[in-house]
C-alpha positions as CSV (number, residue, x, y, z in Angstrom):
1,M,35.8,82.9,182.6
2,A,35.9,86.2,180.6
3,V,38.9,87.3,182.7
4,I,40.8,84.2,181.8
5,L,40.1,84.7,178.1
6,D,41.3,88.3,178.3
7,L,44.5,87.3,180.0
8,S,45.1,84.6,177.3
9,C,44.8,87.2,174.6
10,V,47.3,89.5,176.3
11,V,49.8,86.7,176.6
12,L,49.4,85.8,173.0
13,L,49.8,89.4,171.9
14,L,53.0,89.8,173.9
15,L,54.4,86.5,172.5
16,S,53.7,87.6,169.0
17,I,55.4,90.9,169.5
18,C,58.5,89.2,170.9
19,L,58.7,86.5,168.2
20,C,58.2,88.8,165.2
21,P,61.4,90.3,163.6
22,V,62.1,93.9,164.2
23,E,60.7,96.0,161.3
24,G,63.3,97.5,159.1
25,Q,66.1,95.0,159.7
26,N,67.7,94.0,156.4
27,L,70.5,91.4,155.9
28,G,72.5,91.4,152.8
29,T,75.7,90.0,151.2
30,D,77.4,89.6,147.7
31,N,78.5,86.7,145.6
32,V,82.3,86.3,145.2
33,S,84.5,85.0,142.3
34,V,88.0,84.3,143.2
35,I,91.0,82.7,141.4
36,E,92.3,79.5,142.9
37,G,95.0,80.2,145.4
38,E,94.0,83.8,146.0
39,M,91.9,85.4,148.8
40,A,88.1,85.7,149.0
41,T,86.2,88.1,151.3
42,I,82.6,87.6,152.6
43,S,80.7,90.5,154.0
44,C,77.4,90.1,156.0
45,R,75.8,93.5,156.3
46,V,72.8,94.5,158.5
47,K,70.7,97.6,158.2
48,N,69.0,99.0,161.3
49,N,70.4,96.2,163.6
50,D,68.9,96.1,167.1
51,D,71.8,94.2,168.7
52,S,70.8,90.9,167.0
53,V,73.6,88.4,166.7
54,I,75.3,87.9,163.3
55,Q,77.0,84.7,162.3
56,L,78.6,83.1,159.2
57,L,78.1,79.5,158.1
58,N,80.0,77.4,155.5
59,P,78.3,75.4,152.8
60,N,78.0,72.5,155.3
61,R,76.1,74.8,157.7
62,Q,79.1,74.8,160.1
63,T,79.6,78.1,162.0
64,I,82.6,79.9,160.9
65,Y,82.1,83.0,163.0
66,F,79.6,83.7,165.7
67,R,79.8,87.4,166.3
68,D,83.6,87.9,166.6
69,V,84.4,84.4,167.7
70,R,85.6,81.6,165.3
71,P,84.4,78.2,166.4
72,L,85.6,76.5,163.2
73,K,89.2,75.5,163.5
74,D,90.4,76.6,160.0
75,S,93.0,79.3,160.3
76,R,92.5,80.4,156.7
77,F,89.3,82.2,157.9
78,Q,90.2,85.5,159.5
79,L,88.1,88.3,161.0
80,V,88.4,91.5,159.0
81,N,85.7,93.6,160.6
82,F,83.0,93.2,163.2
83,S,80.4,95.7,164.3
84,D,76.6,95.9,164.9
85,N,76.1,96.4,161.2
86,E,78.8,94.1,159.6
87,L,80.6,90.9,159.9
88,R,83.4,90.6,157.3
89,V,85.6,87.5,157.0
90,S,88.5,86.6,154.6
91,L,89.4,83.2,153.3
92,S,93.0,82.8,152.1
93,N,94.5,80.3,149.7
94,V,91.1,79.4,148.2
95,S,90.9,75.9,146.6
96,L,88.3,74.3,144.5
97,S,86.8,72.5,147.6
98,D,86.0,75.9,149.1
99,E,83.4,76.6,146.4
100,G,79.8,76.7,147.4
101,R,77.1,78.7,149.1
102,Y,78.0,80.5,152.4
103,V,75.2,81.7,154.7
104,C,75.0,85.1,156.6
105,Q,72.6,84.6,159.5
106,L,70.9,87.2,161.7
107,Y,69.7,85.8,165.0
108,T,66.1,87.1,165.0
109,D,63.1,84.9,165.5
110,P,62.7,83.4,163.0
111,P,66.4,84.0,161.9
112,Q,67.1,85.9,158.7
113,E,69.5,84.5,156.1
114,A,71.4,85.9,153.1
115,Y,73.5,83.8,150.7
116,A,77.0,84.4,149.2
117,D,78.1,82.1,146.5
118,I,81.8,81.6,146.1
119,T,82.9,80.7,142.6
120,V,86.5,79.4,142.3
121,L,88.1,80.2,138.9
122,V,90.9,77.9,137.7
123,P,93.0,79.3,134.9
124,P,94.1,76.9,132.2
125,G,97.7,75.9,131.8
126,S,99.9,77.1,129.0
127,P,98.3,76.3,125.7
128,I,99.7,73.4,123.7
129,M,99.9,74.2,120.0
130,D,100.8,71.6,117.3
131,S,100.6,71.2,113.6
132,R,100.0,68.2,111.4
133,E,103.2,68.8,109.4
134,D,106.1,71.1,110.1
135,V,106.7,72.1,106.4
136,V,103.9,72.4,103.8
137,S,104.1,73.1,100.1
138,E,102.1,76.0,98.6
139,G,98.6,75.2,97.6
140,N,98.3,72.4,100.2
141,E,96.1,72.3,103.3
142,T,97.6,72.1,106.8
143,E,96.0,71.7,110.2
144,L,96.9,73.3,113.5
145,T,95.6,72.4,116.9
146,C,95.6,74.3,120.2
147,T,94.7,72.8,123.6
148,A,93.9,74.6,126.9
149,M,93.8,72.1,129.7
150,G,92.5,72.1,133.3
151,S,90.4,75.3,133.4
152,K,87.2,76.2,135.2
153,P,85.0,77.4,133.6
154,A,85.8,76.2,130.1
155,A,88.1,78.5,128.1
156,S,87.5,79.8,124.6
157,I,90.1,79.8,121.9
158,R,90.6,82.3,119.0
159,W,93.0,82.1,116.1
160,M,95.1,84.9,114.5
161,K,97.2,84.7,111.3
162,G,99.2,88.0,111.3
163,E,96.5,90.6,111.8
164,Q,93.7,88.4,110.4
165,E,91.4,86.6,112.8
166,L,90.4,83.0,111.8
167,T,87.8,80.6,113.1
168,G,88.6,77.1,114.3
169,E,86.5,74.1,115.3
170,M,86.3,73.9,119.1
171,T,85.5,70.9,121.3
172,V,85.0,70.9,125.2
173,D,85.6,67.9,127.5
174,E,84.7,68.0,131.2
175,T,86.8,65.9,133.6
176,Y,85.6,64.1,136.8
177,D,86.8,67.0,139.0
178,R,84.6,69.6,137.3
179,M,87.5,70.9,135.2
180,F,87.5,71.4,131.4
181,T,89.8,70.7,128.5
182,V,89.2,72.7,125.3
183,T,90.7,71.9,121.9
184,S,90.5,74.0,118.7
185,R,91.5,72.9,115.2
186,L,92.3,75.3,112.4
187,R,92.5,74.2,108.8
188,L,94.0,76.5,106.1
189,T,95.4,76.4,102.6
190,V,98.8,78.1,102.4
191,S,100.5,80.1,99.7
192,K,104.0,81.3,99.3
193,E,103.0,84.6,100.9
194,D,102.3,82.7,104.1
195,D,105.9,81.6,104.5
196,G,107.2,83.0,107.8
197,E,103.7,84.2,108.8
198,P,102.9,83.9,112.5
199,V,99.8,81.9,113.6
200,S,98.7,82.4,117.2
201,C,96.0,80.7,119.3
202,I,94.7,83.0,122.0
203,I,93.0,81.8,125.2
204,D,90.1,83.8,126.6
205,H,89.3,83.0,130.3
206,P,88.1,85.2,133.2
207,A,91.1,84.1,135.4
208,V,93.9,84.9,133.0
209,K,94.8,87.5,130.3
210,D,97.0,87.4,127.2
211,L,97.6,83.7,127.3
212,R,98.7,82.5,123.8
213,A,100.9,80.2,121.8
214,Q,102.4,80.9,118.4
215,R,104.0,79.1,115.5
216,Y,105.5,80.4,112.2
217,L,104.4,78.8,109.0
218,E,107.0,77.2,106.8
219,V,105.9,77.1,103.2
220,L,107.8,75.6,100.3
221,Y,107.2,77.2,96.9
222,Q,108.5,77.0,93.4
223,P,111.1,79.4,92.1
224,E,110.3,83.0,91.0
225,V,112.4,83.8,87.9
226,K,113.4,87.1,86.4
227,I,115.9,87.9,83.6
228,V,117.9,91.1,83.9
229,Q,119.9,92.6,80.9
230,A,123.3,93.4,82.4
231,F,124.8,94.8,79.2
232,P,124.2,96.9,77.1
233,E,122.1,99.4,79.0
234,G,120.1,100.5,76.0
235,L,119.2,98.9,72.7
236,T,121.0,95.8,71.5
237,R,122.8,96.6,68.2
238,E,124.8,94.7,65.6
239,G,128.4,94.1,66.6
240,E,127.8,94.6,70.3
241,N,127.9,92.1,73.1
242,L,124.9,90.9,75.2
243,E,125.0,89.8,78.8
244,L,121.9,88.4,80.6
245,T,121.5,87.4,84.3
246,C,118.8,85.0,85.5
247,I,117.7,85.8,89.1
248,A,115.8,82.9,90.7
249,K,114.5,82.6,94.2
250,G,112.4,79.9,95.8
251,K,112.1,77.7,98.9
252,P,114.2,75.6,98.8
253,Q,116.6,77.6,96.6
254,P,116.6,76.4,93.0
255,H,119.1,73.6,92.5
256,Q,119.2,73.9,88.7
257,I,119.2,76.9,86.3
258,S,119.3,76.4,82.5
259,W,119.1,78.5,79.4
260,L,117.5,77.7,76.1
261,R,116.3,79.5,72.9
262,V,112.7,78.9,72.1
263,D,112.1,77.3,68.7
264,D,115.8,77.4,67.8
265,D,119.3,76.6,69.0
266,V,121.4,78.9,71.1
267,P,124.1,80.5,68.9
268,S,127.2,78.3,68.8
269,H,129.5,80.8,70.5
270,T,127.2,81.6,73.4
271,V,128.8,81.3,76.8
272,I,126.6,80.1,79.7
273,T,128.0,80.3,83.2
274,G,125.5,79.3,85.8
275,S,122.8,82.0,85.8
276,D,124.6,84.2,83.2
277,L,124.4,84.1,79.4
278,F,126.9,85.9,77.2
279,I,126.7,86.4,73.4
280,E,129.5,88.2,71.6
281,N,129.2,90.2,68.3
282,L,125.5,90.3,67.9
283,N,123.8,90.1,64.5
284,K,120.1,89.9,63.4
285,S,120.2,86.2,63.0
286,Y,120.3,85.9,66.8
287,N,116.9,87.5,67.2
288,G,114.5,85.3,69.1
289,T,113.2,84.4,72.6
290,Y,115.7,83.3,75.2
291,R,114.4,81.4,78.3
292,C,115.8,80.9,81.7
293,V,114.4,77.8,83.6
294,A,114.8,77.3,87.4
295,S,113.9,74.1,89.3
296,N,113.6,73.0,92.9
297,T,111.8,70.2,94.7
298,V,108.4,72.0,94.5
299,G,108.4,72.6,90.7
300,D,109.8,74.5,87.7
301,A,109.4,78.2,86.6
302,Y,110.8,80.3,83.8
303,D,111.1,83.8,82.4
304,D,111.6,84.9,78.8
305,Y,113.7,87.5,77.2
306,I,113.0,88.6,73.6
307,L,116.2,89.7,71.7
308,I,115.8,92.2,68.9
309,V,119.1,93.3,67.3
310,Y,119.0,96.8,65.7
311,D,121.3,98.3,63.1
312,A,124.7,99.5,64.2
313,P,124.7,103.3,64.9
314,T,126.3,105.8,62.5
315,T,129.7,106.9,63.7
316,I,129.9,110.6,64.5
317,P,133.3,112.3,65.1
318,T,133.9,113.8,68.5
319,P,133.6,117.6,68.5
320,T,137.1,119.2,68.5
321,T,138.2,122.4,70.1
322,L,140.0,125.0,68.0
323,N,142.0,128.1,68.8
324,L,140.9,130.9,66.5
325,D,142.9,134.1,67.0
326,N,143.6,133.0,70.6
327,T,139.8,132.6,71.0
328,Q,138.3,129.2,72.0
329,G,135.9,127.7,69.5
330,T,134.3,124.3,68.9
331,V,133.8,122.7,65.5
332,C,130.3,121.1,65.2
333,P,130.2,118.6,62.3
334,H,126.9,117.9,60.5
335,F,126.5,115.0,58.2
336,V,124.2,114.4,55.3
337,N,124.4,110.8,53.9
338,S,127.5,110.2,56.0
339,Q,129.3,113.3,54.4
340,P,130.1,116.5,56.3
341,S,128.1,119.4,54.9
342,I,128.4,122.2,57.5
343,V,131.0,123.1,60.0
344,C,129.9,125.5,62.6
345,V,132.3,127.3,64.9
346,H,131.2,128.5,68.3
347,V,133.5,131.2,69.6
348,S,133.6,132.2,73.2
349,D,135.4,135.4,74.0
350,E,134.8,135.2,77.7
351,G,137.9,136.3,79.5
352,A,139.7,137.4,76.2
353,P,140.9,141.0,75.7
354,Q,138.5,143.1,73.5
355,K,139.9,144.0,70.0
356,I,138.8,146.7,67.5
357,D,137.1,145.2,64.4
358,H,138.2,147.4,61.5
359,A,136.1,145.6,59.0
360,V,133.0,146.4,61.0
361,I,133.9,150.1,61.2
362,G,134.6,150.3,57.4
363,G,131.3,148.7,56.7
364,V,129.5,151.2,58.9
365,V,131.2,154.2,57.2
366,A,130.4,152.8,53.7
367,V,126.7,152.4,54.6
368,V,126.6,156.0,55.9
369,M,128.2,157.5,52.8
370,F,125.9,155.5,50.5
371,A,122.9,156.8,52.5
372,I,124.0,160.4,52.1
373,L,124.6,160.0,48.3
374,C,121.1,158.5,47.8
375,A,119.6,161.4,49.7
376,L,121.3,164.0,47.5
377,I,120.1,162.3,44.3
378,V,116.5,162.2,45.6
379,L,116.6,165.9,46.5
380,G,117.9,166.9,43.0
381,R,115.3,165.0,41.2
382,Y,112.6,166.6,43.4
383,F,113.7,170.2,42.6
384,A,114.0,169.5,38.9
385,R,110.4,168.4,38.7
386,H,109.1,171.5,40.5
387,K,110.8,174.4,38.5
388,G,108.8,177.8,38.8
389,T,108.1,180.8,36.4
390,Y,110.3,184.0,36.9
391,F,109.5,187.7,35.9
392,T,112.1,190.4,35.3
393,H,111.7,194.1,36.1
394,E,111.9,195.0,32.4
395,A,108.2,194.5,31.8
396,K,107.1,196.1,35.0
397,G,104.2,198.6,34.3
398,A,103.7,197.6,30.7
399,D,100.6,195.6,31.3
400,D,98.3,198.7,30.9
401,A,100.0,200.1,27.7
402,A,97.8,200.6,24.6
403,D,100.5,199.3,22.3
404,A,104.0,197.9,22.3
405,D,105.8,201.2,22.0
406,T,104.0,202.7,24.9
407,A,104.6,199.6,26.9
408,I,108.4,199.9,26.3
409,I,108.4,203.5,27.2
410,N,106.3,202.9,30.3
411,A,108.4,200.0,31.4
412,E,110.0,200.8,34.8
413,G,113.6,201.7,34.6
414,G,113.6,201.5,30.8
415,H,116.6,200.1,28.9
416,N,119.0,202.2,30.8
417,N,118.4,200.5,34.0
418,T,118.1,197.0,32.5
419,E,120.4,194.5,34.2
420,E,121.2,191.2,32.8
421,K,119.2,188.5,34.6
422,K,120.6,185.1,35.0
423,E,118.9,181.9,36.0
424,Y,120.6,178.9,37.4
425,Y,119.3,175.4,37.3
426,I,120.5,172.6,39.4
């Protein structure tokens, strides 16, 4: 009895060893996203395979490939690679019906399975963009719609006006075949600056890039008016003429342009031709505000010109060129109370032959002579004021005499040697 129990234990042990999966065998695969109509590849990978059989099943549990044999009669499945460690199969021209869970199976006991989900992406068709009205007046609201149909998964829609991104109101509708239709509505109030501005709806979807539709806004706006003084270029003075031009732009173009004078009548001899106004022989009674009014189907607009007539300018003769001794010169009149007071002559001797000016030489000589004469007079007066004391030889040696007779006798040279002394004064 004990022997029988031992044999039973051995048999159970052997069976458990045979039925248990080999330690270290790992089966793996990856999910796949593919655009409708393109090719998907499913890879069943085995780590540390011990010659166990690998097969691939479709979502209906039908065998696509058993090792390197394809039991399923669908030629879109093709073997890409088969080895002990991998079974790789491609599926071409994928359709929405191919979406689902595929099974990689490793024939162990019990079998191992790994799952690859194929997701089929269906890009939307070209977006359809529409507007509530083709033309809108400034200040009014308009509505634009953009629709992306037949996509999987649902697309998202963005709006751009020029370089500015805008937000619309989006709705998503699912159809019976698991497809989606997305619609976005954009409402905006337009101004004249929006005229000609591009507005785009951009479709974001994993199956497509840079899918968009675009429209250009057409905005009607009232005229923009500007008055330009065509003549004169500077101040408006009495006796002169005045010419004004009215420049008006709008959408549509102004169909009427008119001139008027605010708070008064336009001068009787004023000539108005379309956008031009002409007044001849101005005087100060014409001062006032002149207005140009332009009109179109959107509205009216105007611009004002304030006329101020100044006094007529004083007439100044044109400078004349003279010929003085063959030397060019210009007469420069200067007026005081409308009467000439000074005439200045500018003489240019550039290029003319040099001449001796005798008057200048005579003047220089006279100045030199006068300076010499003055110097002589100053010296004479100086010496007259500093005249000295002079001694003759007649009294020489008489200083020590006791009396006059002795002094005369002792005088050096005596009378015999006396010479007449003369003194000169200048």
